[in-house]
C-alpha beads as a LAMMPS data file, in Angstrom:
LAMMPS data file: protein, C-alpha beads

392 atoms
391 bonds

1 atom types
1 bond types

-500.0 500.0 xlo xhi
-500.0 500.0 ylo yhi
-500.0 500.0 zlo zhi

Masses

1 110.0

Atoms # bond

1 1 1 32.788 -72.660 295.521
2 1 1 36.187 -74.375 294.646
3 1 1 35.499 -78.567 294.631
4 1 1 38.154 -80.362 295.743
5 1 1 40.014 -83.949 294.539
6 1 1 37.781 -86.806 296.292
7 1 1 39.919 -89.583 297.994
8 1 1 41.295 -92.200 296.227
9 1 1 39.704 -94.725 295.004
10 1 1 36.843 -91.965 293.852
11 1 1 35.972 -90.429 290.730
12 1 1 34.864 -86.635 291.381
13 1 1 31.002 -87.105 289.985
14 1 1 30.798 -90.137 292.137
15 1 1 31.963 -88.843 295.272
16 1 1 30.168 -84.905 295.049
17 1 1 26.715 -86.749 293.406
18 1 1 26.870 -89.185 296.980
19 1 1 23.256 -89.146 298.877
20 1 1 23.721 -86.997 302.269
21 1 1 19.574 -87.121 303.815
22 1 1 18.260 -88.244 300.084
23 1 1 19.741 -85.585 298.318
24 1 1 23.075 -85.117 296.431
25 1 1 26.144 -83.787 298.192
26 1 1 26.961 -80.650 295.766
27 1 1 23.552 -80.365 295.270
28 1 1 22.417 -80.032 299.169
29 1 1 25.768 -77.519 299.570
30 1 1 24.391 -75.621 296.781
31 1 1 20.328 -75.622 298.202
32 1 1 22.307 -74.266 301.628
33 1 1 24.188 -71.594 299.963
34 1 1 20.279 -70.539 298.198
35 1 1 18.779 -70.614 301.894
36 1 1 21.927 -68.894 303.383
37 1 1 21.439 -65.755 300.876
38 1 1 23.849 -66.803 297.730
39 1 1 22.424 -66.030 294.796
40 1 1 25.116 -66.557 292.081
41 1 1 27.201 -69.693 292.211
42 1 1 30.251 -70.906 290.394
43 1 1 31.613 -74.127 290.867
44 1 1 35.509 -75.131 289.889
45 1 1 37.470 -78.265 289.631
46 1 1 39.892 -78.890 286.685
47 1 1 37.933 -82.226 286.353
48 1 1 34.405 -80.494 286.148
49 1 1 32.648 -82.069 283.619
50 1 1 29.380 -79.477 282.711
51 1 1 27.035 -82.067 281.646
52 1 1 27.503 -84.192 284.666
53 1 1 25.508 -81.017 286.653
54 1 1 22.529 -80.585 284.154
55 1 1 20.119 -82.281 286.196
56 1 1 21.013 -80.036 289.138
57 1 1 19.215 -77.743 286.628
58 1 1 16.012 -79.098 286.283
59 1 1 15.776 -79.502 290.084
60 1 1 12.802 -77.222 290.948
61 1 1 14.228 -76.541 294.831
62 1 1 17.451 -74.280 292.750
63 1 1 16.389 -71.143 291.657
64 1 1 20.311 -69.495 292.127
65 1 1 21.840 -68.347 288.852
66 1 1 25.482 -71.367 288.798
67 1 1 27.882 -71.732 286.259
68 1 1 30.747 -74.186 286.091
69 1 1 34.351 -74.232 285.106
70 1 1 37.455 -76.257 284.231
71 1 1 39.774 -73.119 283.251
72 1 1 41.700 -72.276 285.991
73 1 1 43.181 -68.974 283.409
74 1 1 39.557 -67.826 283.646
75 1 1 39.083 -68.339 287.265
76 1 1 41.948 -66.339 288.361
77 1 1 41.101 -63.851 285.605
78 1 1 38.061 -63.588 287.336
79 1 1 39.252 -63.363 290.787
80 1 1 41.767 -60.617 290.125
81 1 1 38.719 -58.922 288.314
82 1 1 36.496 -58.860 291.318
83 1 1 33.795 -61.050 290.254
84 1 1 33.545 -62.636 293.431
85 1 1 32.749 -61.758 296.691
86 1 1 33.099 -64.683 298.265
87 1 1 34.577 -68.412 298.043
88 1 1 33.542 -71.411 299.345
89 1 1 35.416 -74.679 300.376
90 1 1 33.837 -78.051 298.574
91 1 1 35.170 -80.272 300.285
92 1 1 32.185 -79.074 303.474
93 1 1 28.882 -79.603 304.024
94 1 1 28.011 -75.664 305.155
95 1 1 24.626 -75.414 306.723
96 1 1 22.078 -72.234 306.105
97 1 1 22.869 -70.564 308.748
98 1 1 26.209 -70.347 309.171
99 1 1 26.279 -68.465 305.190
100 1 1 23.202 -66.334 306.406
101 1 1 25.559 -65.247 309.429
102 1 1 28.586 -64.775 307.110
103 1 1 27.093 -62.798 304.587
104 1 1 25.131 -60.483 306.867
105 1 1 27.997 -59.641 309.005
106 1 1 31.288 -61.159 307.815
107 1 1 33.686 -59.052 310.164
108 1 1 32.133 -61.400 313.594
109 1 1 32.870 -64.869 311.777
110 1 1 35.886 -66.811 312.480
111 1 1 37.810 -67.867 309.991
112 1 1 37.167 -65.301 307.241
113 1 1 40.104 -63.613 305.564
114 1 1 41.332 -62.358 301.951
115 1 1 42.159 -65.155 299.829
116 1 1 44.786 -65.668 297.633
117 1 1 45.355 -68.360 294.737
118 1 1 47.493 -70.307 296.740
119 1 1 44.363 -71.164 299.244
120 1 1 42.499 -72.018 295.670
121 1 1 45.151 -74.303 294.909
122 1 1 44.836 -75.872 298.378
123 1 1 41.658 -76.494 298.172
124 1 1 41.565 -77.900 295.252
125 1 1 43.859 -80.426 296.276
126 1 1 41.488 -81.440 298.939
127 1 1 44.207 -79.483 301.800
128 1 1 42.432 -77.091 304.109
129 1 1 42.921 -73.471 303.428
130 1 1 46.190 -72.157 305.971
131 1 1 44.608 -70.121 308.712
132 1 1 45.676 -66.759 308.761
133 1 1 46.470 -63.737 306.385
134 1 1 44.600 -60.438 306.543
135 1 1 40.854 -60.355 307.209
136 1 1 39.914 -57.114 305.045
137 1 1 39.842 -57.666 301.262
138 1 1 41.432 -54.178 300.729
139 1 1 42.245 -55.344 297.033
140 1 1 38.606 -56.202 296.147
141 1 1 39.866 -60.169 296.303
142 1 1 37.072 -62.466 297.602
143 1 1 36.510 -63.200 301.039
144 1 1 37.775 -67.402 301.971
145 1 1 35.229 -68.569 304.173
146 1 1 37.106 -71.707 305.665
147 1 1 34.376 -74.263 306.534
148 1 1 34.152 -74.988 310.422
149 1 1 35.914 -78.712 311.054
150 1 1 32.490 -80.395 311.160
151 1 1 31.537 -79.139 308.177
152 1 1 34.210 -80.971 306.226
153 1 1 33.623 -84.202 304.194
154 1 1 37.032 -85.988 304.013
155 1 1 36.402 -89.322 303.729
156 1 1 33.538 -91.667 303.012
157 1 1 32.079 -92.368 306.630
158 1 1 31.721 -88.666 306.715
159 1 1 28.697 -88.865 304.870
160 1 1 27.450 -90.968 307.013
161 1 1 28.262 -88.517 310.050
162 1 1 27.110 -85.284 308.219
163 1 1 24.286 -87.616 307.539
164 1 1 23.494 -88.037 311.087
165 1 1 24.078 -84.477 312.125
166 1 1 21.251 -83.002 309.870
167 1 1 18.933 -85.016 311.045
168 1 1 19.621 -84.629 314.659
169 1 1 19.332 -80.895 313.947
170 1 1 15.992 -81.318 311.894
171 1 1 14.093 -80.255 314.630
172 1 1 11.976 -76.845 315.699
173 1 1 13.388 -74.656 317.957
174 1 1 10.028 -74.045 319.788
175 1 1 9.839 -77.929 320.519
176 1 1 8.519 -78.783 323.535
177 1 1 10.510 -80.629 326.550
178 1 1 9.072 -83.444 325.739
179 1 1 9.761 -83.089 321.988
180 1 1 13.399 -82.811 322.959
181 1 1 13.575 -86.094 325.019
182 1 1 11.949 -88.336 323.567
183 1 1 9.741 -87.340 320.369
184 1 1 12.479 -86.167 318.363
185 1 1 14.186 -89.030 318.901
186 1 1 11.959 -91.516 317.729
187 1 1 10.958 -89.538 314.881
188 1 1 14.637 -89.078 313.501
189 1 1 15.009 -92.973 313.578
190 1 1 11.541 -92.825 311.472
191 1 1 12.910 -89.880 309.147
192 1 1 16.062 -92.256 308.739
193 1 1 13.614 -94.764 307.431
194 1 1 11.295 -92.398 305.202
195 1 1 14.555 -90.888 303.342
196 1 1 15.316 -94.246 301.819
197 1 1 12.327 -94.238 299.801
198 1 1 10.460 -91.890 297.564
199 1 1 7.947 -90.124 299.767
200 1 1 7.457 -86.549 300.551
201 1 1 6.638 -84.639 302.802
202 1 1 2.751 -84.469 302.022
203 1 1 2.383 -88.354 302.061
204 1 1 4.002 -88.910 305.200
205 1 1 1.691 -85.952 306.752
206 1 1 -1.439 -88.034 305.211
207 1 1 -0.400 -90.939 306.423
208 1 1 0.628 -89.707 309.735
209 1 1 -3.039 -88.609 309.683
210 1 1 -4.528 -92.165 308.081
211 1 1 -3.252 -94.128 311.367
212 1 1 -4.677 -90.888 313.557
213 1 1 -7.983 -91.874 312.122
214 1 1 -7.275 -95.639 312.808
215 1 1 -6.684 -94.586 316.910
216 1 1 -10.109 -92.710 316.218
217 1 1 -12.186 -95.892 315.253
218 1 1 -10.005 -97.828 318.453
219 1 1 -11.372 -95.020 320.656
220 1 1 -14.897 -95.680 318.746
221 1 1 -15.588 -99.173 319.404
222 1 1 -14.652 -98.404 323.152
223 1 1 -13.416 -101.023 326.040
224 1 1 -10.150 -101.155 327.684
225 1 1 -8.323 -102.320 324.796
226 1 1 -9.731 -100.432 322.334
227 1 1 -8.517 -97.211 324.336
228 1 1 -5.040 -98.237 324.730
229 1 1 -4.743 -99.068 321.346
230 1 1 -6.399 -95.597 320.774
231 1 1 -4.234 -94.131 322.266
232 1 1 -1.020 -95.757 320.817
233 1 1 -2.254 -95.216 317.464
234 1 1 -2.377 -91.521 318.410
235 1 1 0.631 -91.496 319.708
236 1 1 2.387 -93.029 316.790
237 1 1 0.448 -91.087 314.664
238 1 1 1.761 -88.065 316.380
239 1 1 5.709 -89.323 315.968
240 1 1 5.153 -89.644 312.182
241 1 1 3.844 -86.320 312.151
242 1 1 7.025 -85.147 313.443
243 1 1 9.029 -86.951 310.171
244 1 1 6.909 -85.126 307.672
245 1 1 8.657 -81.726 308.844
246 1 1 12.055 -82.906 309.409
247 1 1 11.914 -84.819 305.516
248 1 1 10.847 -81.705 304.258
249 1 1 13.544 -79.418 305.500
250 1 1 16.040 -81.711 305.015
251 1 1 15.586 -82.237 301.501
252 1 1 14.766 -78.674 300.974
253 1 1 10.625 -79.666 300.465
254 1 1 8.794 -77.577 302.299
255 1 1 5.956 -75.624 301.158
256 1 1 3.145 -73.292 302.538
257 1 1 0.511 -75.867 300.823
258 1 1 2.962 -78.637 303.113
259 1 1 2.469 -76.597 306.202
260 1 1 -1.307 -76.214 305.736
261 1 1 -1.801 -79.623 304.862
262 1 1 0.271 -80.823 308.402
263 1 1 -1.970 -78.622 310.407
264 1 1 -5.325 -79.809 309.159
265 1 1 -4.255 -83.298 309.203
266 1 1 -3.380 -82.491 312.790
267 1 1 -6.628 -81.362 313.628
268 1 1 -8.785 -83.763 311.546
269 1 1 -7.302 -86.369 313.914
270 1 1 -7.759 -84.915 317.070
271 1 1 -11.344 -84.105 316.323
272 1 1 -12.070 -87.119 315.098
273 1 1 -10.292 -88.929 318.358
274 1 1 -12.177 -86.545 320.617
275 1 1 -15.388 -87.334 319.501
276 1 1 -14.669 -90.889 319.031
277 1 1 -13.511 -91.019 322.535
278 1 1 -17.032 -89.604 323.893
279 1 1 -18.920 -92.351 321.404
280 1 1 -16.865 -95.410 322.613
281 1 1 -17.106 -94.058 326.531
282 1 1 -20.999 -94.120 325.822
283 1 1 -21.281 -97.375 323.941
284 1 1 -19.746 -98.652 326.812
285 1 1 -21.172 -96.880 329.732
286 1 1 -24.545 -96.042 328.339
287 1 1 -23.891 -92.800 330.325
288 1 1 -25.151 -89.818 327.468
289 1 1 -22.918 -86.978 329.811
290 1 1 -19.642 -88.966 327.190
291 1 1 -21.418 -87.716 324.001
292 1 1 -21.411 -84.868 325.498
293 1 1 -18.261 -84.780 326.538
294 1 1 -16.821 -85.291 323.216
295 1 1 -18.620 -82.753 321.240
296 1 1 -17.800 -79.832 323.669
297 1 1 -13.624 -81.524 323.085
298 1 1 -14.253 -81.175 319.398
299 1 1 -16.330 -77.467 319.613
300 1 1 -13.480 -76.242 322.435
301 1 1 -10.619 -77.815 319.511
302 1 1 -11.784 -76.519 316.622
303 1 1 -12.655 -72.935 317.964
304 1 1 -9.239 -73.192 319.535
305 1 1 -7.595 -74.048 315.899
306 1 1 -9.890 -71.163 314.322
307 1 1 -8.696 -68.749 316.593
308 1 1 -4.836 -69.182 316.452
309 1 1 -4.755 -70.750 313.046
310 1 1 -2.393 -67.810 311.609
311 1 1 -0.118 -67.987 315.209
312 1 1 0.494 -71.476 315.008
313 1 1 1.695 -70.999 310.955
314 1 1 3.666 -68.462 311.872
315 1 1 5.211 -70.075 314.607
316 1 1 6.359 -72.760 312.755
317 1 1 7.424 -70.496 309.965
318 1 1 10.198 -68.788 312.623
319 1 1 11.248 -72.299 314.627
320 1 1 11.950 -73.808 311.036
321 1 1 13.708 -70.860 309.635
322 1 1 15.922 -70.532 313.023
323 1 1 16.374 -74.083 314.387
324 1 1 19.400 -73.206 315.908
325 1 1 17.959 -70.593 318.264
326 1 1 16.443 -71.667 321.930
327 1 1 13.720 -68.615 322.140
328 1 1 10.875 -68.467 325.189
329 1 1 8.186 -70.608 324.489
330 1 1 5.463 -68.118 323.427
331 1 1 1.396 -69.298 324.226
332 1 1 1.033 -71.071 320.754
333 1 1 4.570 -73.223 321.167
334 1 1 2.943 -73.996 324.704
335 1 1 -0.458 -75.021 323.517
336 1 1 0.099 -76.479 320.014
337 1 1 2.500 -79.253 320.249
338 1 1 1.877 -83.228 320.767
339 1 1 2.759 -83.722 325.248
340 1 1 -0.810 -84.399 325.324
341 1 1 -0.706 -87.652 323.463
342 1 1 1.903 -89.469 326.431
343 1 1 -1.077 -88.166 328.615
344 1 1 -3.822 -89.767 326.824
345 1 1 -1.343 -93.299 326.594
346 1 1 -1.221 -93.025 330.318
347 1 1 -4.403 -92.174 331.355
348 1 1 -5.564 -95.278 328.254
349 1 1 -3.717 -97.478 330.621
350 1 1 -4.593 -96.732 333.453
351 1 1 -8.258 -97.220 332.663
352 1 1 -9.136 -93.392 333.234
353 1 1 -10.054 -92.266 329.731
354 1 1 -12.671 -90.285 330.681
355 1 1 -10.530 -88.037 333.336
356 1 1 -8.515 -87.208 329.857
357 1 1 -11.814 -86.581 327.811
358 1 1 -13.648 -84.190 330.366
359 1 1 -10.704 -82.399 330.686
360 1 1 -10.114 -81.580 326.927
361 1 1 -14.092 -80.625 327.018
362 1 1 -13.740 -77.904 329.459
363 1 1 -10.404 -77.009 329.139
364 1 1 -10.052 -76.214 325.180
365 1 1 -13.310 -74.382 325.680
366 1 1 -12.082 -72.025 328.508
367 1 1 -8.748 -71.714 326.476
368 1 1 -10.913 -71.105 323.482
369 1 1 -13.524 -68.355 325.194
370 1 1 -10.585 -66.935 326.943
371 1 1 -8.946 -66.376 323.606
372 1 1 -11.834 -64.560 322.497
373 1 1 -11.717 -61.963 325.316
374 1 1 -7.985 -61.209 324.329
375 1 1 -8.680 -60.458 321.062
376 1 1 -11.720 -58.349 321.668
377 1 1 -9.639 -56.596 324.338
378 1 1 -6.870 -55.824 322.038
379 1 1 -9.006 -54.617 319.468
380 1 1 -10.503 -52.580 322.045
381 1 1 -7.543 -51.217 322.950
382 1 1 -6.519 -50.287 319.757
383 1 1 -9.598 -48.776 319.154
384 1 1 -9.229 -46.480 322.422
385 1 1 -5.737 -45.321 321.196
386 1 1 -6.782 -44.192 318.333
387 1 1 -9.922 -42.254 319.549
388 1 1 -7.295 -40.524 321.566
389 1 1 -4.898 -39.548 319.329
390 1 1 -7.784 -38.440 317.149
391 1 1 -9.052 -36.267 319.701
392 1 1 -5.757 -34.174 320.637

Bonds

1 1 1 2
2 1 2 3
3 1 3 4
4 1 4 5
5 1 5 6
6 1 6 7
7 1 7 8
8 1 8 9
9 1 9 10
10 1 10 11
11 1 11 12
12 1 12 13
13 1 13 14
14 1 14 15
15 1 15 16
16 1 16 17
17 1 17 18
18 1 18 19
19 1 19 20
20 1 20 21
21 1 21 22
22 1 22 23
23 1 23 24
24 1 24 25
25 1 25 26
26 1 26 27
27 1 27 28
28 1 28 29
29 1 29 30
30 1 30 31
31 1 31 32
32 1 32 33
33 1 33 34
34 1 34 35
35 1 35 36
36 1 36 37
37 1 37 38
38 1 38 39
39 1 39 40
40 1 40 41
41 1 41 42
42 1 42 43
43 1 43 44
44 1 44 45
45 1 45 46
46 1 46 47
47 1 47 48
48 1 48 49
49 1 49 50
50 1 50 51
51 1 51 52
52 1 52 53
53 1 53 54
54 1 54 55
55 1 55 56
56 1 56 57
57 1 57 58
58 1 58 59
59 1 59 60
60 1 60 61
61 1 61 62
62 1 62 63
63 1 63 64
64 1 64 65
65 1 65 66
66 1 66 67
67 1 67 68
68 1 68 69
69 1 69 70
70 1 70 71
71 1 71 72
72 1 72 73
73 1 73 74
74 1 74 75
75 1 75 76
76 1 76 77
77 1 77 78
78 1 78 79
79 1 79 80
80 1 80 81
81 1 81 82
82 1 82 83
83 1 83 84
84 1 84 85
85 1 85 86
86 1 86 87
87 1 87 88
88 1 88 89
89 1 89 90
90 1 90 91
91 1 91 92
92 1 92 93
93 1 93 94
94 1 94 95
95 1 95 96
96 1 96 97
97 1 97 98
98 1 98 99
99 1 99 100
100 1 100 101
101 1 101 102
102 1 102 103
103 1 103 104
104 1 104 105
105 1 105 106
106 1 106 107
107 1 107 108
108 1 108 109
109 1 109 110
110 1 110 111
111 1 111 112
112 1 112 113
113 1 113 114
114 1 114 115
115 1 115 116
116 1 116 117
117 1 117 118
118 1 118 119
119 1 119 120
120 1 120 121
121 1 121 122
122 1 122 123
123 1 123 124
124 1 124 125
125 1 125 126
126 1 126 127
127 1 127 128
128 1 128 129
129 1 129 130
130 1 130 131
131 1 131 132
132 1 132 133
133 1 133 134
134 1 134 135
135 1 135 136
136 1 136 137
137 1 137 138
138 1 138 139
139 1 139 140
140 1 140 141
141 1 141 142
142 1 142 143
143 1 143 144
144 1 144 145
145 1 145 146
146 1 146 147
147 1 147 148
148 1 148 149
149 1 149 150
150 1 150 151
151 1 151 152
152 1 152 153
153 1 153 154
154 1 154 155
155 1 155 156
156 1 156 157
157 1 157 158
158 1 158 159
159 1 159 160
160 1 160 161
161 1 161 162
162 1 162 163
163 1 163 164
164 1 164 165
165 1 165 166
166 1 166 167
167 1 167 168
168 1 168 169
169 1 169 170
170 1 170 171
171 1 171 172
172 1 172 173
173 1 173 174
174 1 174 175
175 1 175 176
176 1 176 177
177 1 177 178
178 1 178 179
179 1 179 180
180 1 180 181
181 1 181 182
182 1 182 183
183 1 183 184
184 1 184 185
185 1 185 186
186 1 186 187
187 1 187 188
188 1 188 189
189 1 189 190
190 1 190 191
191 1 191 192
192 1 192 193
193 1 193 194
194 1 194 195
195 1 195 196
196 1 196 197
197 1 197 198
198 1 198 199
199 1 199 200
200 1 200 201
201 1 201 202
202 1 202 203
203 1 203 204
204 1 204 205
205 1 205 206
206 1 206 207
207 1 207 208
208 1 208 209
209 1 209 210
210 1 210 211
211 1 211 212
212 1 212 213
213 1 213 214
214 1 214 215
215 1 215 216
216 1 216 217
217 1 217 218
218 1 218 219
219 1 219 220
220 1 220 221
221 1 221 222
222 1 222 223
223 1 223 224
224 1 224 225
225 1 225 226
226 1 226 227
227 1 227 228
228 1 228 229
229 1 229 230
230 1 230 231
231 1 231 232
232 1 232 233
233 1 233 234
234 1 234 235
235 1 235 236
236 1 236 237
237 1 237 238
238 1 238 239
239 1 239 240
240 1 240 241
241 1 241 242
242 1 242 243
243 1 243 244
244 1 244 245
245 1 245 246
246 1 246 247
247 1 247 248
248 1 248 249
249 1 249 250
250 1 250 251
251 1 251 252
252 1 252 253
253 1 253 254
254 1 254 255
255 1 255 256
256 1 256 257
257 1 257 258
258 1 258 259
259 1 259 260
260 1 260 261
261 1 261 262
262 1 262 263
263 1 263 264
264 1 264 265
265 1 265 266
266 1 266 267
267 1 267 268
268 1 268 269
269 1 269 270
270 1 270 271
271 1 271 272
272 1 272 273
273 1 273 274
274 1 274 275
275 1 275 276
276 1 276 277
277 1 277 278
278 1 278 279
279 1 279 280
280 1 280 281
281 1 281 282
282 1 282 283
283 1 283 284
284 1 284 285
285 1 285 286
286 1 286 287
287 1 287 288
288 1 288 289
289 1 289 290
290 1 290 291
291 1 291 292
292 1 292 293
293 1 293 294
294 1 294 295
295 1 295 296
296 1 296 297
297 1 297 298
298 1 298 299
299 1 299 300
300 1 300 301
301 1 301 302
302 1 302 303
303 1 303 304
304 1 304 305
305 1 305 306
306 1 306 307
307 1 307 308
308 1 308 309
309 1 309 310
310 1 310 311
311 1 311 312
312 1 312 313
313 1 313 314
314 1 314 315
315 1 315 316
316 1 316 317
317 1 317 318
318 1 318 319
319 1 319 320
320 1 320 321
321 1 321 322
322 1 322 323
323 1 323 324
324 1 324 325
325 1 325 326
326 1 326 327
327 1 327 328
328 1 328 329
329 1 329 330
330 1 330 331
331 1 331 332
332 1 332 333
333 1 333 334
334 1 334 335
335 1 335 336
336 1 336 337
337 1 337 338
338 1 338 339
339 1 339 340
340 1 340 341
341 1 341 342
342 1 342 343
343 1 343 344
344 1 344 345
345 1 345 346
346 1 346 347
347 1 347 348
348 1 348 349
349 1 349 350
350 1 350 351
351 1 351 352
352 1 352 353
353 1 353 354
354 1 354 355
355 1 355 356
356 1 356 357
357 1 357 358
358 1 358 359
359 1 359 360
360 1 360 361
361 1 361 362
362 1 362 363
363 1 363 364
364 1 364 365
365 1 365 366
366 1 366 367
367 1 367 368
368 1 368 369
369 1 369 370
370 1 370 371
371 1 371 372
372 1 372 373
373 1 373 374
374 1 374 375
375 1 375 376
376 1 376 377
377 1 377 378
378 1 378 379
379 1 379 380
380 1 380 381
381 1 381 382
382 1 382 383
383 1 383 384
384 1 384 385
385 1 385 386
386 1 386 387
387 1 387 388
388 1 388 389
389 1 389 390
390 1 390 391
391 1 391 392
């Protein structure tokens, strides 16, 4: 990666260690290259100070092997010896999806061509590489990967532009319509605030759970005002719950434990809220049917979660790995979303919380029974096919 001279009056270190979504420009670029499939990276600039990069080596997120050099002649010799296959522009913030496409099928990427030494000198001076030239690197010279215009950082205001673009694109490919139209806009605003703090994604998950449990406590109290407050807090919890994943993806802090914590926290909030709705309605009306509805809602919700647990995790992984794709929504995507919180809030405003609880009690259990039926039907079909093959 060829680092360009920063615009005056900025120094090289200050420019490349400027924070974008809470991570330095240079580290964020390296992490995107790593996620895109790059395993070994050399950084070049005549004024590069190796000591300034020592902090990067201790970052647990960075696993690729990287080296640095300020020796132009050594770099030239490495290029001539065929030590490098790809050359990236350091003045651009690449995206992991773009890097992955380049590495997997370079012939389909626009702006990819064989590099010349003049290109390296131009990039180091901050001049974009001139388009043109052979796309095939027949003599073993590396491919020059010209960054798309929207990735380039030439002025200080470009840092802000890149930050906004990354935050806006931090959602999931399987987001529902309401997620895209409403929830992500609100969660993006919250994410901007969280990125200015030292909060980790897991800590944000716990904050969302605490807010949701506060909403459940309001439902337990019973009454119209408490019901509206409870629904508002559950809705706020859902918004905050979006931000933990956004922050994790923006800071490259995703982890299996974080994903599990997120899913379990959601279900703890849902179970507590549904049961508290039943108790609150019982306290307000002294009608025991609401205690039954609350219990059934919890049982159906947890049963459905147990049956869909692995599918929910897998769906989130796929959506996070391919945020630019827009696949057809699966059954898991339609069920495991936050849209019900808007319906809940609307019914609470209308003073009809009991309708939501009754629908949830019936619907969750019908869905759980259907999942069991589908699971055993699939197992029976597989068993029948196996027996048929063995009998042939």
